[in-house]
C-alpha positions in Angstrom: 30.7 61.1 -7.1 32.2 62.5 -3.8 35.0 64.4 -6.2 32.3 65.6 -8.5 30.3 67.1 -5.7 33.5 68.6 -4.2 34.4 70.4 -7.8 31.0 71.5 -7.9 31.5 73.2 -4.4 34.7 74.8 -5.8 33.0 76.1 -8.9 30.5 77.8 -6.8 33.3 79.1 -4.3 35.0 80.4 -7.3 31.9 82.0 -8.8 31.1 83.8 -5.7 34.6 85.1 -5.7 34.3 86.2 -8.9 30.7 87.7 -9.1 29.9 88.0 -5.4 31.4 91.6 -6.0 28.4 92.7 -7.7 26.2 92.7 -4.7 26.6 95.5 -2.2 29.1 94.6 0.5 30.1 96.0 3.8 31.3 99.9 3.5 32.1 100.1 7.1 31.4 98.7 10.4 28.5 95.8 11.2 26.0 96.8 13.8 24.3 93.9 15.9 22.6 96.0 18.6 22.2 99.2 19.5 20.4 100.4 22.8 16.9 100.9 22.8 16.1 98.7 19.6 13.1 96.8 19.3 14.9 94.3 17.1 18.1 93.6 15.4 19.8 95.8 13.1 19.1 95.7 9.3 20.1 92.5 7.5 20.1 90.2 10.8 17.1 88.1 10.5 14.4 88.0 12.9 14.2 84.6 13.5 16.8 83.5 16.8 17.9 80.0 17.1 19.2 78.2 19.9 18.8 76.1 22.7 15.0 75.3 23.8 15.2 76.8 27.0 17.0 80.1 26.0 15.0 83.6 25.8 15.6 86.8 24.4 14.1 90.1 25.2 14.2 93.3 23.2 13.3 96.6 24.8 9.8 97.6 25.3 7.9 100.4 26.6 4.0 101.5 26.6 5.2 104.0 23.8 5.2 101.2 21.4 1.4 100.9 21.6 0.8 104.4 20.9 -0.2 105.7 17.4 3.0 107.5 15.5 1.1 110.3 15.3 0.8 111.1 19.2 4.1 109.9 20.1 6.4 112.4 21.4 3.2 114.8 21.8 3.6 117.4 24.2 0.9 119.6 25.6 2.3 122.9 23.7 2.4 121.2 20.5 -1.1 119.6 20.6 -4.5 121.1 20.1 -5.8 119.5 23.0 -4.2 120.6 26.3 -5.1 117.3 28.0 -3.0 115.6 25.5 -0.2 113.8 27.8 3.6 114.0 26.7 4.5 110.4 25.5 8.3 109.8 25.8 10.1 106.4 24.9 11.6 105.2 28.3 13.0 102.2 26.8 15.4 104.2 24.2 18.3 103.5 26.7 17.5 99.8 27.4 19.5 97.0 26.5 18.8 93.4 24.6 18.6 90.8 27.4 19.1 87.2 26.9 18.8 84.0 29.1 21.7 81.8 28.6 20.8 78.5 30.1 23.1 76.4 32.2 24.7 73.5 30.1 23.0 70.9 31.9 23.3 67.5 30.0 25.0 69.7 26.8 28.1 70.4 26.0 26.6 73.9 26.1 23.8 76.2 25.6 23.6 78.8 23.0 21.5 81.6 21.4 22.3 81.8 17.4 21.9 85.0 15.6 22.2 84.8 11.5 22.0 87.0 8.7 21.5 85.6 5.1 23.3 87.1 1.9 20.0 87.6 -0.2 20.8 91.1 -1.6 24.0 91.7 0.0 27.4 89.9 0.6 28.4 90.1 4.4 31.0 87.7 5.8 32.0 88.0 9.5 35.5 86.9 8.3 36.2 90.4 6.7 36.2 91.9 10.4 38.9 91.8 13.1 37.0 92.6 16.5 33.5 92.8 18.1 32.9 95.3 20.7 29.8 95.0 22.9 28.9 96.8 26.0 27.6 93.9 28.3 26.6 93.1 31.9 25.7 89.5 33.8 22.7 89.6 36.1 22.0 86.1 38.1 18.4 84.7 38.1 16.7 84.8 41.2 16.3 82.0 43.6 12.9 81.5 42.8 13.5 81.7 38.7 16.4 79.0 39.1 14.0 76.7 41.1 11.2 77.1 38.6 13.6 76.0 36.1 14.6 72.8 38.0 18.0 74.2 39.0 19.5 73.1 42.3 22.7 73.8 44.2 24.1 70.5 43.4 23.3 70.8 39.4 25.1 74.4 39.0 27.7 73.5 41.8 27.4 76.0 44.3 28.3 75.2 48.1 24.8 75.3 49.3 22.0 73.1 50.1 18.8 75.5 49.0 18.9 77.9 46.4 16.5 80.1 48.5 19.1 80.4 51.0 21.6 81.5 48.7 23.2 84.9 48.8 24.1 85.5 45.2 25.6 88.9 46.2 28.0 87.5 48.9 29.0 84.9 46.8 29.3 86.6 43.5 32.8 85.2 42.7 31.5 81.6 43.4 28.7 81.7 40.8 30.5 83.5 38.5 33.0 80.8 38.2 30.4 78.4 37.0 29.4 80.9 34.1 31.6 80.3 31.1 30.4 82.3 27.8 32.2 82.1 24.5 31.5 83.8 21.4 31.5 81.8 18.0 31.3 82.6 14.5 29.7 79.5 11.8 28.8 79.2 8.5 25.7 77.8 7.0 27.7 76.7 4.2 29.6 74.4 6.4 26.4 73.2 8.3 24.6 72.3 5.0 27.9 70.7 3.1 26.8 66.9 2.9 30.2 66.0 2.0 31.6 67.3 5.2 31.3 65.1 8.4 30.6 66.3 11.9 34.2 66.4 13.0 35.1 68.6 9.7 31.8 70.8 10.4 33.2 71.4 14.1 36.7 72.1 13.1 35.2 75.1 11.0 33.3 76.9 13.7 35.3 79.6 14.9 35.5 81.0 18.4 36.3 84.6 18.9 39.6 85.0 20.5 40.6 86.9 23.5 37.1 87.5 24.7 36.5 89.7 27.8 34.3 87.8 30.0 31.8 90.2 31.3 30.8 90.5 34.7 28.2 92.3 37.1 29.1 95.4 36.2 28.6 97.1 32.8 31.9 97.2 30.5 33.0 97.1 27.1 33.8 93.4 26.2 36.0 92.7 23.1 36.7 89.7 20.9 39.1 89.4 18.2 38.8 87.9 14.8 42.2 86.5 13.5 42.1 86.1 9.7 44.7 83.8 10.1 42.4 81.3 12.1 39.3 81.5 10.4 38.8 79.6 6.8 38.6 82.2 3.8 36.7 80.0 2.0 33.0 80.0 3.6 30.9 82.8 4.5 30.3 83.2 7.9 26.9 84.6 8.7 26.2 83.2 11.9 26.8 85.0 15.4 26.6 82.5 18.8 27.0 83.1 22.2 27.5 79.7 24.0 27.3 79.2 27.9 30.1 76.2 28.5 28.7 76.9 32.5 26.5 75.1 34.8 25.4 78.3 36.2 22.4 79.7 33.9 22.8 83.6 33.6 20.8 86.7 31.9 23.2 88.8 29.7 22.5 92.5 29.0 23.8 93.8 25.7 24.2 97.1 24.9 25.7 98.8 21.4 27.6 96.3 19.8 29.5 96.1 16.6 32.0 94.2 14.4 34.6 96.3 13.4 36.9 96.5 10.1 40.6 97.1 10.2 41.7 99.3 7.3 40.6 102.6 6.8 38.2 103.7 3.7 39.4 106.4 1.5 36.2 107.9 0.3 37.2 111.3 -1.4 40.9 111.8 -2.4 42.0 115.4 -4.2 38.6 116.3 -4.2 37.2 113.0 -6.2 35.2 110.7 -4.8 36.4 107.0 -4.8 35.0 103.8 -5.5 32.1 105.0 -7.4 30.4 101.4 -7.1 30.0 102.2 -3.3 29.8 105.9 -3.0 28.4 108.8 -5.1 29.3 112.8 -5.0 25.5 114.0 -3.8 27.1 117.8 -3.2 24.5 120.1 -4.2 24.6 123.0 -6.6 27.1 121.7 -9.2 25.3 121.3 -12.0 25.9 123.9 -15.0 22.1 123.6 -16.1 21.0 124.1 -12.8 19.0 127.4 -12.5 20.6 127.9 -9.1 24.0 129.6 -8.3 26.7 127.3 -8.8 28.6 126.5 -5.0 30.8 123.5 -6.3 34.1 124.0 -8.4 35.8 120.6 -9.1 39.4 120.1 -10.0 40.6 123.5 -8.3 43.7 124.4 -6.5 44.1 126.5 -3.8 46.2 129.8 -4.5 47.9 129.5 -1.2 48.8 125.4 -1.4 52.7 125.3 -2.1 51.9 121.7 -3.3 49.2 122.6 -6.1 46.6 119.7 -4.8 43.9 119.3 -6.6 40.5 119.5 -4.7 37.1 121.1 -4.6 36.2 124.6 -4.1 32.9 125.2 -2.3 31.5 128.8 -2.2 28.2 130.3 -1.4 26.8 133.8 -0.8 23.9 132.3 1.2 24.0 130.7 4.8 24.4 126.9 4.2 24.2 126.4 0.7 27.8 124.6 0.1 28.5 121.0 1.2 30.6 118.0 0.2 28.1 115.2 0.4 28.9 111.7 0.0 26.2 109.0 -0.6 26.7 105.4 0.3 24.8 103.9 -2.8 25.8 100.2 -2.8 26.8 99.1 0.9 26.0 98.3 4.4 27.5 100.4 6.9 27.5 100.9 10.5 29.0 104.2 11.9 33.0 103.9 11.7 34.5 104.8 14.7 35.7 108.0 13.3 35.3 110.2 10.0 38.4 112.4 9.0 38.5 115.0 6.4 41.3 117.7 5.2 40.0 121.2 4.5 41.0 124.8 4.2 38.5 127.4 5.3 39.1 130.8 4.2 36.5 132.9 5.9 35.0 131.0 9.0 35.3 127.5 10.4 31.4 126.9 11.3 30.4 123.8 10.0 27.5 121.0 10.3 28.6 117.1 10.1 26.0 114.6 9.2 26.6 111.1 9.4 23.6 108.9 8.7 20.0 109.5 9.1 20.4 111.9 12.1 19.9 115.7 11.8 23.1 117.1 10.6 24.4 119.2 13.6 26.9 122.2 14.7 30.2 120.6 14.7 31.3 123.8 16.7 28.5 123.9 19.2 28.1 120.1 19.8 31.7 118.7 19.3 34.5 121.1 19.1 33.7 123.6 22.1 33.3 120.3 24.1 36.9 119.1 23.1 38.6 122.9 22.9 39.2 122.5 19.8 39.0 124.6 16.4 39.3 124.1 12.8 41.9 126.7 11.7 41.0 129.6 8.8 43.5 129.6 6.0 45.3 126.4 6.8 45.0 123.2 5.6 44.4 120.5 8.1 42.8 117.4 8.5 40.2 117.1 11.1 39.4 113.9 12.9 36.0 113.4 14.1 35.5 110.9 17.1 32.2 109.4 15.3 31.4 106.7 17.9 30.6 109.2 20.7 28.1 110.6 17.8 26.5 107.4 17.4 26.4 106.6 21.2 24.7 109.6 21.6 21.6 108.6 20.0 22.1 104.9 19.1 18.3 103.8 18.1 18.9 105.8 14.7 22.6 105.3 14.2 23.4 101.4 15.0 21.3 100.2 12.3 23.6 99.3 9.3 22.1 102.0 6.9 24.2 104.7 7.5 24.0 106.3 3.9 25.3 110.2 4.3 28.5 112.0 5.2 28.5 115.6 4.8 30.4 118.4 5.4 28.6 121.6 5.2 29.5 125.1 5.9 26.9 127.4 7.8 28.9 130.5 7.6 26.9 133.6 8.7 27.4 135.2 5.2 24.1 136.9 5.1 24.9 138.7 8.4 28.1 140.0 7.1 26.9 141.2 3.8 24.3 142.9 5.9 27.0 144.6 8.0 29.2 145.8 5.2 26.3 147.4 3.1 26.5 149.4 5.9 30.0 150.8 4.9 31.1 149.2 1.8 27.8 148.1 -0.7 30.6 146.9 -3.3 32.3 144.8 -0.8 28.9 143.4 0.3 27.8 142.5 -3.3 31.0 140.2 -3.6 30.6 138.4 0.1 30.8 135.1 0.1 32.0 132.0 2.0 35.0 130.1 0.4 36.6 126.8 1.7 38.6 124.0 -0.1 37.7 120.7 0.5 40.4 117.4 0.0 39.7 114.3 1.0 37.6 112.3 3.6 38.2 109.0 5.0 36.3 106.4 7.1 38.4 104.9 9.9 36.6 101.7 10.8 38.7 101.5 14.0 39.9 104.4 15.7 43.6 105.5 14.5 46.3 104.8 17.1 48.7 107.4 15.4 47.2 110.7 15.9 50.1 113.1 14.9 48.7 113.9 11.5 45.3 115.3 12.7 44.9 119.0 14.0 45.0 119.6 17.8 44.2 123.8 17.3 42.8 125.1 20.7 39.6 127.1 20.8 40.2 128.8 23.8 43.8 129.4 24.0 43.8 129.4 28.2 41.8 126.0 28.1 43.1 122.4 28.0 44.3 120.7 25.3 42.5 120.0 22.3 41.2 116.2 22.7 41.0 114.6 19.5 41.2 111.1 21.3 38.5 108.6 21.3 36.0 108.7 24.3 35.6 105.6 26.4 33.1 105.2 28.7 34.8 106.8 31.1 34.5 109.8 29.6 30.9 109.8 30.0 30.4 110.2 33.3 27.6 112.8 33.7 28.1 113.3 30.2 25.9 116.2 28.6 25.3 114.3 25.3 25.9 110.5 26.0 24.8 108.2 28.6 27.3 106.3 30.0 26.2 102.8 30.0 22.4 101.1 29.3 19.8 101.1 31.8 19.7 98.4 34.6 16.2 96.6 34.4 14.1 95.0 36.9 13.0 91.6 36.4 9.5 92.8 35.7 10.5 95.2 33.1 12.2 92.2 31.5 9.5 89.8 31.7 6.6 92.0 30.7 8.3 92.9 27.5 6.0 92.4 24.3 9.0 92.5 22.3 10.1 88.9 23.3 11.4 86.4 21.0 10.5 82.9 20.6 13.5 80.8 20.4 13.7 78.2 17.6 14.9 75.1 18.8 18.4 74.3 17.5 19.9 71.7 19.8 22.0 70.1 18.0 23.6 66.6 18.7 26.8 67.9 18.0 26.4 69.8 21.2 26.5 66.7 23.1 29.6 65.2 21.6 31.8 68.5 20.9 35.1 68.2 23.0 34.7 72.1 24.0 38.3 72.7 22.7 38.9 75.6 20.0 40.6 74.2 16.7 41.1 77.7 15.9 43.7 78.3 18.3 46.0 75.5 16.5 48.5 76.6 14.1 47.8 77.8 10.7 48.8 74.3 9.5 45.9 72.9 10.8 44.3 74.3 7.6 47.0 72.8 5.6 46.5 69.3 7.3 43.0 68.7 5.9 43.8 67.1 2.5 40.8 68.1 1.0 41.6 71.9 1.7 44.5 71.5 -0.2 42.7 69.7 -3.0 40.1 72.6 -2.9 43.1 75.3 -3.4 44.3 73.1 -6.6 40.6 72.7 -7.8 40.3 76.7 -7.4 43.8 77.2 -9.8 42.6 74.8 -12.2 39.0 76.4 -12.5 40.8 79.9 -13.0 42.4 78.6 -15.9 39.3 77.3 -17.5 36.3 79.9 -16.9 
């Protein structure tokens, strides 16, 4: 009977491998949270599991209580001059979690998860998580109300109300031990796995940067060699193995894929299961003048590569526009595109649902870069900095649009020409050749092939490196870190989530060691894994 059940499991896994690809998959990265969001991004479940004494607070502001028609209304916009300006003061707020001390358990935890109802997402397909994090200690009054004592935490004091958390930061921080885990519902629900097997398949993310009392970008790695490829990992869990309870502040956070995705190559949109070419004015049956011409070759190109020629006699009427049709996507860390503008180099760039912005004014000038005219070059855009400038609409896992649009001032040029050369004015148009577009889920480390032309020859070098938080001190576009919150602001949140009690017995029996740090032979030492692999091969011959 047990063998029969195992065969059924293998058959299910095999069919998932064969047919799971019909579901929308991850196109780029996968967001866990973005500053100011009132709930988790798309595909994460609203229900949050965890230890019964854990707490989760999403950002909240009285802004949330106003009707949509009155939000962001100013005196100038309103008909009634008494209408106040209503702004969202929580748009840079972090997610706040209370992680209890372990007490009699092996650890406390908060469990976030997703279910693959209409998608196929697996945490083992990512290689890293990046998360803005900070730890804040509870007040003495808070700890006492939760029945903690100096002795239960292990602090060198007699009374918590007399303990100086600021002066003794090193001591109480040593009592905090946070770990990140990925777990699988398939493993939890498998009746043929005993508790030790289930614990074995829980995966601790590796090399986790422990958060401190100061904001920092914490990272942790997912090593494909140490996580089972046979299960869907759909739970992201934060555990506290320490005796000290803490408030964990979390800002922008996302899981990263590794290898880049080529979306457009030689002017042709690739992987048409996930992407579509939505560039406008390319249909010969349209009553608008065509601006899109595929299978073209630039006369200046010695290699005679195929591309798309885009041309327009009207400002802004030509663009290469890629639409994510069947996929899940948070912003990649970078986007690169290969282009040859013939007349002008002013473009709009769009990622996701936010408005397309002037690439020159909002990005290239700031970095002292330009796109050369008349030359073919590959342009690298730091899209993470764009996403962090406005996280709420960007960290949502529904980034569907990528486009590069010319906004050359053709109309002005034509009007000027009309004064001196009417015939030339009649033929005035903006032309550029578009070759490729690539999503770099993880920012490239080798930047040698990307253009570094200086906008101001007397200025600093063109910067194409990915910006870090250190670059965002007093930055015009990006706020360096999430806001620091007072406890009154946290506890008054109307977006607090009631935790579904998930304190399992295994928490009291787990040894706390990480089986994933064993050698890869550990998987091979499980006899039923070998059996599974052999069964998969046999089933592949049968189906």
